[in-house]
C-alpha positions as a Markdown table, in Angstrom:
| # | Residue | x | y | z |
|---|---|---|---|---|
| 1 | Met | -168.9 | -100.5 | 325.7 |
| 2 | Asn | -167.6 | -102.8 | 328.5 |
| 3 | Gln | -165.1 | -101.8 | 331.2 |
| 4 | Thr | -162.2 | -103.4 | 329.4 |
| 5 | Asn | -162.8 | -101.4 | 326.2 |
| 6 | Lys | -162.5 | -98.0 | 327.9 |
| 7 | Ser | -159.5 | -95.9 | 327.3 |
| 8 | Pro | -156.9 | -95.4 | 330.0 |
| 9 | Leu | -158.1 | -91.8 | 330.4 |
| 10 | Gln | -161.7 | -93.0 | 330.9 |
| 11 | Gln | -160.7 | -95.6 | 333.4 |
| 12 | Thr | -158.6 | -93.3 | 335.7 |
| 13 | Ala | -159.9 | -89.8 | 335.4 |
| 14 | Pro | -161.7 | -88.6 | 338.6 |
| 15 | Pro | -164.9 | -86.7 | 338.4 |
| 16 | Leu | -164.5 | -83.0 | 337.8 |
| 17 | Tyr | -166.8 | -82.1 | 340.6 |
| 18 | Gln | -169.1 | -83.9 | 343.0 |
| 19 | Val | -172.8 | -83.0 | 343.2 |
| 20 | Asn | -174.4 | -82.1 | 346.6 |
| 21 | Lys | -171.1 | -82.3 | 348.5 |
| 22 | Pro | -170.1 | -78.8 | 349.4 |
| 23 | Tyr | -166.5 | -78.3 | 350.4 |
| 24 | Val | -163.8 | -75.6 | 350.8 |
| 25 | Thr | -161.4 | -75.6 | 347.9 |
| 26 | Ala | -159.1 | -72.9 | 349.3 |
| 27 | Ser | -158.9 | -70.4 | 352.1 |
| 28 | Phe | -156.8 | -67.3 | 352.5 |
| 29 | Glu | -155.8 | -64.7 | 355.1 |
| 30 | Ile | -154.4 | -61.2 | 355.0 |
| 31 | Lys | -151.8 | -60.4 | 357.6 |
| 32 | Tyr | -151.3 | -56.9 | 359.1 |
| 33 | His | -147.8 | -55.7 | 360.2 |
| 34 | Gln | -146.9 | -53.0 | 362.6 |
| 35 | Ile | -143.7 | -52.5 | 364.7 |
| 36 | Ile | -144.1 | -49.2 | 366.5 |
| 37 | Asp | -147.4 | -47.6 | 367.3 |
| 38 | Ala | -148.5 | -43.9 | 367.2 |
| 39 | Asp | -146.8 | -43.2 | 370.5 |
| 40 | Gly | -143.5 | -44.7 | 369.4 |
| 41 | Ala | -144.0 | -47.8 | 371.6 |
| 42 | Val | -142.7 | -51.1 | 370.3 |
| 43 | Val | -145.5 | -53.5 | 369.4 |
| 44 | Gly | -143.6 | -56.0 | 367.3 |
| 45 | Pro | -140.2 | -57.6 | 366.9 |
| 46 | Ile | -137.5 | -55.0 | 365.9 |
| 47 | Pro | -135.7 | -56.0 | 362.7 |
| 48 | Asp | -131.9 | -55.9 | 362.6 |
| 49 | Phe | -131.6 | -52.8 | 360.5 |
| 50 | Ala | -133.8 | -50.8 | 363.0 |
| 51 | Arg | -131.3 | -51.6 | 365.8 |
| 52 | Gln | -128.9 | -49.3 | 364.2 |
| 53 | Pro | -129.6 | -45.7 | 365.4 |
| 54 | Glu | -127.9 | -44.1 | 362.3 |
| 55 | Gln | -130.3 | -46.0 | 360.0 |
| 56 | Leu | -133.4 | -44.8 | 361.8 |
| 57 | Ile | -132.1 | -41.2 | 361.9 |
| 58 | Lys | -131.6 | -41.3 | 358.1 |
| 59 | Leu | -135.2 | -42.5 | 357.7 |
| 60 | Tyr | -136.4 | -39.6 | 359.9 |
| 61 | Gln | -134.3 | -37.1 | 358.1 |
| 62 | Ala | -135.7 | -38.2 | 354.7 |
| 63 | Met | -139.3 | -37.9 | 355.9 |
| 64 | Tyr | -138.6 | -34.5 | 357.5 |
| 65 | Leu | -137.0 | -33.2 | 354.3 |
| 66 | Thr | -140.0 | -34.4 | 352.2 |
| 67 | Arg | -142.4 | -32.7 | 354.5 |
| 68 | Gln | -140.6 | -29.4 | 354.4 |
| 69 | Phe | -140.3 | -29.6 | 350.7 |
| 70 | Asp | -144.0 | -30.3 | 350.5 |
| 71 | His | -144.9 | -27.3 | 352.7 |
| 72 | Lys | -142.7 | -25.0 | 350.5 |
| 73 | Ala | -144.2 | -26.3 | 347.3 |
| 74 | Ile | -147.7 | -25.5 | 348.5 |
| 75 | Leu | -146.6 | -22.0 | 349.4 |
| 76 | Leu | -145.2 | -21.6 | 345.9 |
| 77 | Gln | -148.4 | -22.7 | 344.3 |
| 78 | Arg | -150.4 | -20.2 | 346.5 |
| 79 | Arg | -148.2 | -17.4 | 345.3 |
| 80 | Gly | -148.7 | -18.4 | 341.6 |
| 81 | Gln | -145.1 | -19.6 | 341.3 |
| 82 | Leu | -146.1 | -23.3 | 340.8 |
| 83 | Gly | -148.9 | -25.1 | 339.0 |
| 84 | Thr | -151.3 | -27.6 | 340.6 |
| 85 | Tyr | -149.4 | -29.7 | 343.2 |
| 86 | Ala | -150.2 | -33.0 | 344.8 |
| 87 | Ser | -149.1 | -33.1 | 348.5 |
| 88 | Ser | -147.6 | -36.1 | 350.2 |
| 89 | Leu | -148.5 | -34.8 | 353.7 |
| 90 | Gly | -148.9 | -37.7 | 356.1 |
| 91 | Gln | -147.7 | -40.3 | 353.7 |
| 92 | Glu | -143.9 | -39.7 | 353.8 |
| 93 | Ala | -143.1 | -43.1 | 355.4 |
| 94 | Ile | -144.2 | -45.0 | 352.4 |
| 95 | Gly | -142.0 | -43.2 | 349.9 |
| 96 | Thr | -139.1 | -43.2 | 352.4 |
| 97 | Ala | -139.2 | -47.0 | 352.9 |
| 98 | Ile | -139.4 | -47.6 | 349.2 |
| 99 | Gly | -136.5 | -45.3 | 348.5 |
| 100 | Tyr | -134.3 | -47.0 | 351.1 |
| 101 | Thr | -135.3 | -50.5 | 350.2 |
| 102 | Met | -134.9 | -50.5 | 346.4 |
| 103 | Gln | -131.5 | -51.1 | 344.8 |
| 104 | Ala | -130.1 | -48.6 | 342.4 |
| 105 | Asp | -130.9 | -50.6 | 339.2 |
| 106 | Asp | -134.4 | -51.4 | 340.2 |
| 107 | Val | -137.1 | -49.4 | 338.5 |
| 108 | Leu | -139.6 | -47.1 | 340.3 |
| 109 | Leu | -143.0 | -46.5 | 338.7 |
| 110 | Pro | -144.6 | -43.8 | 340.9 |
| 111 | Ala | -148.0 | -42.2 | 341.0 |
| 112 | Tyr | -147.7 | -38.5 | 342.1 |
| 113 | Arg | -147.0 | -38.5 | 345.9 |
| 114 | Glu | -143.7 | -40.5 | 346.0 |
| 115 | Tyr | -141.3 | -37.6 | 346.4 |
| 116 | Ala | -139.5 | -39.2 | 349.3 |
| 117 | Ala | -138.7 | -42.3 | 347.2 |
| 118 | Gln | -137.7 | -40.1 | 344.3 |
| 119 | Phe | -135.4 | -37.9 | 346.4 |
| 120 | Leu | -133.6 | -41.0 | 347.9 |
| 121 | Arg | -133.2 | -42.3 | 344.4 |
| 122 | Gly | -131.4 | -39.2 | 343.1 |
| 123 | Val | -134.2 | -37.1 | 341.7 |
| 124 | Ser | -133.7 | -33.5 | 342.7 |
| 125 | Met | -136.2 | -31.2 | 344.4 |
| 126 | Thr | -135.7 | -28.8 | 341.6 |
| 127 | Glu | -136.7 | -31.4 | 339.0 |
| 128 | Ile | -140.0 | -32.1 | 340.9 |
| 129 | Leu | -140.7 | -28.3 | 341.1 |
| 130 | Leu | -140.0 | -27.9 | 337.4 |
| 131 | Tyr | -142.5 | -30.6 | 336.6 |
| 132 | Trp | -145.3 | -29.1 | 338.7 |
| 133 | Gly | -144.3 | -25.7 | 337.3 |
| 134 | Gly | -145.2 | -26.9 | 333.8 |
| 135 | Asn | -141.7 | -27.6 | 332.6 |
| 136 | Glu | -141.6 | -31.2 | 331.3 |
| 137 | Gln | -137.8 | -31.2 | 331.6 |
| 138 | Gly | -138.4 | -31.8 | 335.3 |
| 139 | Met | -139.1 | -35.4 | 334.4 |
| 140 | Asn | -135.9 | -35.8 | 332.5 |
| 141 | Phe | -134.1 | -37.0 | 335.6 |
| 142 | Gln | -130.4 | -36.4 | 335.4 |
| 143 | Ala | -129.3 | -38.8 | 338.1 |
| 144 | Gln | -131.9 | -41.5 | 337.7 |
| 145 | Lys | -132.5 | -42.2 | 334.0 |
| 146 | His | -134.4 | -45.5 | 334.2 |
| 147 | Asp | -137.1 | -44.6 | 336.8 |
| 148 | Phe | -140.4 | -43.6 | 335.3 |
| 149 | Pro | -141.8 | -40.1 | 335.5 |
| 150 | Ile | -144.7 | -39.0 | 337.7 |
| 151 | Asn | -147.8 | -40.7 | 336.5 |
| 152 | Val | -151.1 | -38.7 | 336.8 |
| 153 | Pro | -153.5 | -41.0 | 334.9 |
| 154 | Ile | -154.9 | -43.3 | 337.5 |
| 155 | Ala | -153.5 | -46.9 | 337.4 |
| 156 | Ser | -151.9 | -46.8 | 334.0 |
| 157 | Gln | -148.5 | -47.3 | 335.6 |
| 158 | Thr | -149.5 | -50.7 | 336.7 |
| 159 | Ser | -149.5 | -52.0 | 333.1 |
| 160 | His | -146.2 | -50.2 | 332.5 |
| 161 | Ala | -144.8 | -52.1 | 335.6 |
| 162 | Val | -145.8 | -55.4 | 334.1 |
| 163 | Gly | -143.9 | -54.6 | 330.9 |
| 164 | Val | -140.8 | -53.5 | 332.8 |
| 165 | Ala | -140.8 | -56.6 | 335.0 |
| 166 | Tyr | -141.4 | -58.8 | 332.0 |
| 167 | Ala | -138.3 | -57.3 | 330.3 |
| 168 | Met | -136.3 | -57.9 | 333.5 |
| 169 | Gln | -137.4 | -61.5 | 333.6 |
| 170 | Leu | -136.7 | -62.0 | 329.9 |
| 171 | Arg | -133.2 | -60.7 | 330.3 |
| 172 | Gln | -132.7 | -62.8 | 333.4 |
| 173 | Gln | -131.8 | -59.7 | 335.5 |
| 174 | Ala | -131.9 | -59.6 | 339.3 |
| 175 | Arg | -134.0 | -56.4 | 339.3 |
| 176 | Val | -137.4 | -55.5 | 340.5 |
| 177 | Ala | -140.1 | -53.1 | 339.3 |
| 178 | Val | -141.8 | -51.2 | 342.2 |
| 179 | Cys | -145.2 | -49.8 | 341.2 |
| 180 | Val | -146.9 | -47.3 | 343.6 |
| 181 | Leu | -150.6 | -46.6 | 343.3 |
| 182 | Gly | -153.4 | -45.1 | 345.3 |
| 183 | Asp | -156.4 | -46.9 | 346.8 |
| 184 | Gly | -158.6 | -45.5 | 344.1 |
| 185 | Ala | -156.4 | -47.1 | 341.4 |
| 186 | Thr | -157.3 | -50.6 | 342.7 |
| 187 | Ser | -160.8 | -50.1 | 341.4 |
| 188 | Lys | -159.5 | -49.6 | 337.8 |
| 189 | Gly | -159.3 | -52.4 | 335.3 |
| 190 | Asp | -155.7 | -51.6 | 334.6 |
| 191 | Phe | -154.8 | -52.8 | 338.1 |
| 192 | Tyr | -156.6 | -56.1 | 337.8 |
| 193 | Glu | -155.1 | -56.9 | 334.4 |
| 194 | Ala | -151.7 | -56.0 | 335.7 |
| 195 | Ile | -151.7 | -58.2 | 338.8 |
| 196 | Asn | -153.3 | -61.0 | 336.8 |
| 197 | Ala | -150.4 | -60.9 | 334.2 |
| 198 | Ala | -147.8 | -60.5 | 337.0 |
| 199 | Gly | -149.1 | -63.5 | 338.9 |
| 200 | Asn | -149.5 | -65.7 | 335.8 |
| 201 | Trp | -145.9 | -64.9 | 334.6 |
| 202 | Lys | -144.4 | -64.8 | 338.1 |
| 203 | Leu | -142.9 | -61.4 | 337.4 |
| 204 | Pro | -140.4 | -59.5 | 339.6 |
| 205 | Val | -142.7 | -56.7 | 340.5 |
| 206 | Val | -144.1 | -55.3 | 343.8 |
| 207 | Phe | -147.3 | -53.3 | 343.8 |
| 208 | Val | -147.5 | -50.8 | 346.7 |
| 209 | Ile | -151.0 | -49.5 | 347.4 |
| 210 | Asn | -150.9 | -46.2 | 349.3 |
| 211 | Asn | -154.3 | -46.5 | 350.9 |
| 212 | Asn | -154.6 | -42.9 | 352.2 |
| 213 | His | -158.4 | -43.5 | 352.4 |
| 214 | Trp | -159.4 | -40.9 | 349.9 |
| 215 | Ala | -159.7 | -41.0 | 346.1 |
| 216 | Ile | -160.2 | -37.3 | 345.7 |
| 217 | Ser | -163.5 | -36.8 | 347.5 |
| 218 | Leu | -164.5 | -40.5 | 347.5 |
| 219 | Pro | -163.8 | -42.2 | 350.9 |
| 220 | Arg | -162.3 | -45.7 | 351.0 |
| 221 | Gln | -165.5 | -47.3 | 352.3 |
| 222 | Lys | -167.4 | -46.2 | 349.2 |
| 223 | Gln | -164.8 | -47.4 | 346.7 |
| 224 | Ser | -164.8 | -51.1 | 347.4 |
| 225 | His | -166.8 | -53.5 | 349.5 |
| 226 | Ala | -163.6 | -55.6 | 350.0 |
| 227 | Lys | -162.6 | -55.7 | 353.6 |
| 228 | Thr | -159.0 | -55.0 | 352.6 |
| 229 | Leu | -157.4 | -53.9 | 349.3 |
| 230 | Ala | -154.6 | -56.4 | 349.8 |
| 231 | Gln | -157.0 | -59.3 | 349.3 |
| 232 | Lys | -157.5 | -58.3 | 345.7 |
| 233 | Ala | -154.2 | -60.0 | 345.1 |
| 234 | Ile | -155.7 | -63.4 | 345.9 |
| 235 | Ala | -157.5 | -63.7 | 342.6 |
| 236 | Ala | -154.2 | -63.2 | 340.8 |
| 237 | Gly | -152.4 | -65.8 | 342.8 |
| 238 | Ile | -150.2 | -63.1 | 344.4 |
| 239 | Ser | -149.4 | -62.8 | 348.1 |
| 240 | Gly | -151.1 | -59.7 | 349.6 |
| 241 | Glu | -150.6 | -58.1 | 353.0 |
| 242 | Gln | -151.4 | -55.0 | 355.0 |
| 243 | Val | -148.7 | -52.8 | 356.6 |
| 244 | Asp | -149.1 | -49.8 | 358.8 |
| 245 | Gly | -148.0 | -47.2 | 356.2 |
| 246 | Asn | -147.2 | -44.7 | 359.0 |
| 247 | Asp | -144.7 | -47.0 | 360.6 |
| 248 | Val | -141.6 | -46.6 | 358.4 |
| 249 | Ile | -139.8 | -49.4 | 360.2 |
| 250 | Ala | -142.6 | -51.9 | 359.4 |
| 251 | Met | -142.8 | -50.6 | 355.8 |
| 252 | Gln | -139.1 | -51.0 | 355.1 |
| 253 | Phe | -139.0 | -54.5 | 356.8 |
| 254 | Arg | -142.0 | -55.8 | 354.7 |
| 255 | Leu | -140.8 | -54.2 | 351.5 |
| 256 | Asp | -137.4 | -55.7 | 351.9 |
| 257 | Lys | -138.9 | -59.1 | 352.1 |
| 258 | Ala | -141.2 | -58.5 | 349.1 |
| 259 | Leu | -138.3 | -57.2 | 346.9 |
| 260 | Asn | -136.0 | -60.0 | 347.8 |
| 261 | Lys | -138.7 | -62.5 | 347.0 |
| 262 | Ala | -139.3 | -60.9 | 343.6 |
| 263 | Arg | -135.5 | -60.5 | 342.9 |
| 264 | Asn | -134.9 | -64.2 | 343.6 |
| 265 | Gly | -137.5 | -65.4 | 341.1 |
| 266 | His | -140.4 | -66.1 | 343.5 |
| 267 | Gly | -142.9 | -63.8 | 342.0 |
| 268 | Pro | -144.8 | -60.6 | 342.7 |
| 269 | Ser | -146.4 | -59.2 | 345.8 |
| 270 | Val | -149.1 | -56.6 | 346.8 |
| 271 | Ile | -148.5 | -54.5 | 349.8 |
| 272 | Glu | -151.4 | -52.3 | 351.1 |
| 273 | Ala | -149.8 | -49.5 | 353.1 |
| 274 | Leu | -152.4 | -48.0 | 355.4 |
| 275 | Ser | -151.9 | -44.3 | 355.7 |
| 276 | Tyr | -154.0 | -41.1 | 355.6 |
| 277 | Arg | -154.1 | -38.1 | 353.3 |
| 278 | Leu | -153.7 | -35.2 | 355.8 |
| 279 | Gly | -153.9 | -32.5 | 353.1 |
| 280 | Asp | -156.1 | -31.8 | 350.1 |
| 281 | His | -156.1 | -34.2 | 347.1 |
| 282 | Thr | -154.2 | -31.5 | 345.2 |
| 283 | Thr | -153.9 | -27.7 | 345.6 |
| 284 | Ala | -157.0 | -27.6 | 343.2 |
| 285 | Asp | -159.1 | -29.4 | 345.9 |
| 286 | Asp | -160.8 | -28.2 | 349.1 |
| 287 | Ala | -161.1 | -31.3 | 351.4 |
| 288 | Thr | -163.2 | -29.3 | 353.9 |
| 289 | Arg | -166.2 | -29.7 | 351.6 |
| 290 | Tyr | -166.3 | -33.5 | 352.1 |
| 291 | Arg | -164.2 | -34.4 | 355.1 |
| 292 | Ser | -165.0 | -33.5 | 358.7 |
| 293 | Lys | -162.6 | -31.6 | 360.9 |
| 294 | Asp | -162.8 | -34.2 | 363.6 |
| 295 | Glu | -161.7 | -37.0 | 361.3 |
| 296 | Leu | -158.7 | -35.0 | 360.2 |
| 297 | Glu | -157.7 | -34.1 | 363.7 |
| 298 | Gln | -158.0 | -37.8 | 364.8 |
| 299 | Asn | -155.7 | -39.0 | 362.0 |
| 300 | Trp | -153.1 | -36.4 | 362.8 |
| 301 | Lys | -152.4 | -38.6 | 365.9 |
| 302 | Tyr | -151.1 | -41.4 | 363.7 |
| 303 | Glu | -148.8 | -39.5 | 361.3 |
| 304 | Pro | -145.4 | -41.0 | 360.6 |
| 305 | Leu | -142.9 | -38.2 | 361.6 |
| 306 | Ser | -144.1 | -37.8 | 365.2 |
| 307 | Arg | -144.2 | -41.5 | 365.6 |
| 308 | Leu | -140.6 | -42.1 | 364.7 |
| 309 | His | -139.6 | -39.0 | 366.6 |
| 310 | His | -141.2 | -40.4 | 369.7 |
| 311 | Tyr | -139.3 | -43.7 | 369.2 |
| 312 | Leu | -135.9 | -42.0 | 368.6 |
| 313 | Thr | -136.4 | -39.7 | 371.6 |
| 314 | Asn | -137.5 | -42.6 | 373.9 |
| 315 | Met | -134.4 | -44.6 | 372.8 |
| 316 | Gly | -132.1 | -41.7 | 373.5 |
| 317 | Tyr | -131.1 | -41.4 | 369.9 |
| 318 | Trp | -132.5 | -37.9 | 369.3 |
| 319 | Ser | -132.7 | -34.5 | 371.1 |
| 320 | Lys | -133.8 | -30.9 | 370.7 |
| 321 | His | -130.3 | -30.1 | 369.5 |
| 322 | His | -130.8 | -32.6 | 366.6 |
| 323 | Asp | -134.2 | -31.0 | 365.9 |
| 324 | Gln | -132.6 | -27.5 | 365.5 |
| 325 | Gln | -129.8 | -28.7 | 363.4 |
| 326 | Leu | -132.1 | -30.7 | 361.1 |
| 327 | Glu | -134.4 | -27.8 | 360.6 |
| 328 | Lys | -131.5 | -25.5 | 359.7 |
| 329 | Asn | -130.0 | -27.9 | 357.2 |
| 330 | Thr | -133.3 | -28.8 | 355.7 |
| 331 | Gln | -134.3 | -25.2 | 355.2 |
| 332 | His | -131.1 | -24.5 | 353.4 |
| 333 | Leu | -131.5 | -27.5 | 351.0 |
| 334 | Val | -135.2 | -26.6 | 350.2 |
| 335 | Glu | -134.5 | -22.9 | 349.7 |
| 336 | Ser | -131.5 | -23.7 | 347.4 |
| 337 | Ala | -133.7 | -26.0 | 345.3 |
| 338 | Val | -136.5 | -23.3 | 345.1 |
| 339 | Gln | -134.1 | -20.7 | 343.9 |
| 340 | Glu | -132.7 | -23.0 | 341.3 |
| 341 | Tyr | -136.2 | -23.6 | 340.1 |
| 342 | Leu | -137.2 | -19.9 | 340.1 |
| 343 | Asn | -134.0 | -19.0 | 338.2 |
| 344 | Thr | -134.6 | -21.6 | 335.5 |
| 345 | Pro | -135.5 | -19.9 | 332.2 |
| 346 | Ala | -139.0 | -20.7 | 330.9 |
| 347 | Gln | -139.2 | -23.0 | 327.9 |
| 348 | Ala | -140.1 | -21.4 | 324.6 |
| 349 | Pro | -143.9 | -21.7 | 323.9 |
| 350 | Glu | -143.2 | -23.7 | 320.7 |
| 351 | Ser | -141.5 | -26.4 | 322.7 |
| 352 | Met | -145.0 | -27.9 | 323.4 |
| 353 | Phe | -144.8 | -29.3 | 319.9 |
| 354 | Asp | -141.3 | -30.7 | 320.1 |
| 355 | Tyr | -141.9 | -34.0 | 321.9 |
| 356 | Leu | -145.1 | -35.3 | 320.5 |
| 357 | Tyr | -144.0 | -36.9 | 317.2 |
| 358 | Gln | -140.8 | -38.2 | 315.7 |
| 359 | Ser | -141.7 | -36.1 | 312.6 |
| 360 | Leu | -144.1 | -33.3 | 313.3 |
| 361 | Pro | -147.2 | -33.4 | 310.9 |
| 362 | Glu | -147.5 | -30.6 | 308.4 |
| 363 | Ser | -150.6 | -29.2 | 310.1 |
| 364 | Leu | -148.8 | -28.9 | 313.4 |
| 365 | Gln | -145.7 | -27.4 | 311.8 |
| 366 | Glu | -147.9 | -24.5 | 310.7 |
| 367 | Gln | -149.3 | -24.2 | 314.2 |
| 368 | Arg | -145.8 | -24.3 | 315.7 |
| 369 | Gln | -144.6 | -21.5 | 313.3 |
| 370 | Ser | -147.7 | -19.5 | 314.2 |
| 371 | Val | -146.9 | -19.7 | 317.9 |
| 372 | Ile | -143.3 | -18.6 | 317.2 |
| 373 | Gln | -144.4 | -15.6 | 315.3 |
| 374 | Arg | -147.0 | -14.6 | 317.9 |
| 375 | His | -144.5 | -15.0 | 320.7 |
| 376 | Gln | -142.0 | -12.8 | 318.8 |
| 377 | Gly | -144.6 | -10.3 | 318.3 |
| 378 | His | -145.2 | -10.0 | 322.0 |
| 379 | Ala | -141.5 | -10.0 | 322.9 |
């Protein structure tokens, strides 16, 4: 065949690759963001919202309330008044920033440490206590019907988030799905599949990785050889970045940008929030068996509440009087929620059968009746 008989495609198509000529096809970088350091000193440009003292005070109050609730929940578990409980100690800034940044009609898909975000979005402390106390009605949020319940199976909420975001896109809604997961969840196939679909379909979803450096007893350095977890977004064509997860100002600032990007049709993001799990994995865990005392003490220096407290005090926005008033008000709120939880009647044992099937199979109907009879016999 001579040159003139070649098809237009054969004449103009470039080679798919060139042999023996190495070249860089693409390069990437992962940026890290911090605004105030562990001592409350300013290390980055202060965003506009953080120039308003009342806004920063609200952030601090939300983190403080979450920590006091957390402390009380652990005491309840130790007394046998609550089931296994997952603490958010040291990670309050992440949930607080999420709660303040999301719009009311966005959808939160949490893991099991996002209490600050849930409280800010209308979930009550009593509802969270009911859930960990074994009462599933605690996940029937009365003031926030479209947010998802606490998700314990690792990474499965990432797939749910893709489905939610796809529905938002299909309906042409200016809404965002915010999915929160731990560092360990980024090693699951669910996560990779989710970010791949989100990137391919340019979905309005933001994945927030709470990198608290521990997946139960497995440290971060043994989970993944990747230098950052944020860089895992690159393979999916999603922007990824690291943020100091103990800096609530930086967290809110970067989250706001990511949510606005998704809301305006510009696709998903992955934010790796660097934090540290100051408590046990759950109340069923004993972290002293695998974590050194020195490491724990060192990381207490970076926790989020003292950091923002330093900044507020240094700026003249906060005083000991404010501390005393906040402690008093918070104690009242927490104790009221605890009493409401303790006074809630226990569900009937047969209720365990009531939400499994639309129509209960005959074999389970027999079991349900047996449970009723046995319970009545012990009444």
